[in-house]
C-alpha positions as CSV (number, residue, x, y, z in Angstrom):
1,X,59.2,-71.1,47.6
2,X,62.4,-69.2,46.5
3,X,62.8,-71.5,43.5
4,X,59.3,-70.9,42.3
5,X,59.3,-67.1,42.4
6,X,63.0,-66.7,41.7
7,X,63.8,-64.8,44.9
8,X,67.2,-63.6,45.9
9,X,68.3,-63.0,49.5
10,X,66.9,-59.8,51.0
11,X,68.9,-58.0,53.6
12,X,66.4,-56.3,55.9
13,X,67.2,-55.3,59.5
14,X,63.9,-53.6,60.6
15,X,61.2,-55.9,61.7
16,X,58.5,-54.2,59.6
17,X,60.5,-54.5,56.5
18,X,61.1,-58.2,57.1
19,X,57.3,-58.7,57.7
20,X,56.5,-56.8,54.5
21,X,59.0,-58.9,52.5
22,X,57.5,-62.1,53.8
23,X,53.9,-60.9,53.1
24,X,54.9,-60.0,49.5
25,X,56.5,-63.4,49.0
26,X,53.4,-65.2,50.2
27,X,51.2,-63.0,48.0
28,X,53.4,-63.8,45.0
29,X,53.2,-67.5,45.7
30,X,49.4,-67.3,46.1
31,X,49.1,-65.6,42.7
32,X,51.3,-68.2,41.1
33,X,49.2,-71.0,42.5
34,X,46.0,-69.4,41.4
35,X,47.4,-69.0,37.9
36,X,48.6,-72.6,37.8
37,X,45.2,-73.9,39.0
38,X,43.3,-71.8,36.6
39,X,45.3,-72.6,33.5
40,X,46.4,-76.2,34.4
41,X,50.0,-75.5,33.5
42,X,53.1,-75.0,35.6
43,X,54.5,-71.6,36.4
44,X,57.7,-72.4,34.6
45,X,55.8,-73.1,31.4
46,X,53.5,-70.1,31.8
47,X,56.4,-67.7,32.5
48,X,58.5,-69.0,29.6
49,X,55.5,-68.4,27.2
50,X,54.6,-65.0,28.5
51,X,58.2,-63.8,28.6
52,X,58.1,-63.9,24.8
53,X,55.8,-60.9,24.8
54,X,57.8,-57.7,24.1
55,X,57.0,-54.0,23.7
56,X,59.1,-52.3,21.0
57,X,59.5,-48.5,20.8
58,X,60.2,-47.3,17.3
59,X,61.2,-43.7,16.4
60,X,61.3,-42.2,12.9
61,X,61.0,-38.9,11.1
62,X,57.2,-38.8,11.5
63,X,57.2,-39.6,15.3
64,X,57.3,-42.4,17.7
65,X,55.1,-45.5,18.2
66,X,55.1,-48.4,20.6
67,X,54.0,-51.9,19.4
68,X,53.5,-55.2,21.2
69,X,54.7,-58.4,19.5
70,X,52.0,-60.5,17.9
71,X,50.4,-63.0,20.3
72,X,50.8,-66.7,19.7
73,X,47.8,-69.0,19.9
74,X,49.2,-70.3,23.3
75,X,49.5,-66.8,24.7
76,X,46.0,-65.9,23.5
77,X,44.6,-69.0,25.2
78,X,46.4,-68.4,28.4
79,X,45.2,-64.8,28.6
80,X,41.6,-66.0,27.9
81,X,41.8,-68.6,30.6
82,X,42.9,-66.0,33.1
83,X,40.3,-63.5,32.0
84,X,42.9,-60.9,30.9
85,X,42.0,-58.9,27.8
86,X,44.5,-59.2,25.0
87,X,46.7,-56.1,24.6
88,X,46.3,-53.8,21.6
89,X,49.1,-54.3,19.1
90,X,49.8,-50.5,18.8
91,X,50.1,-49.0,22.3
92,X,51.0,-45.4,21.5
93,X,51.4,-43.1,18.5
94,X,53.1,-39.8,19.1
95,X,53.7,-37.6,16.1
96,X,56.8,-35.4,15.9
97,X,56.0,-31.8,16.9
98,X,56.4,-29.4,14.0
């Protein structure tokens, strides 16, 4: 399980924190399995593809804007299979106050 969700050792001493950590790990593994079953691809492949999405923040004399990288066909297909709406390309526009 640690290899799939890329966990590092957690040092918890209190029983409730250990239980919470185990529950979160099981939830993460469940979500991974649901995503793999829905898309028919491995988690490694899906993660590599979706890790290529980035949010850039650009500042200029007229203000600031945040933009998502353009989606590839594979990314669009993955999001569609999972029922996740594609993100807008421009996330925020904030003009410089005058």
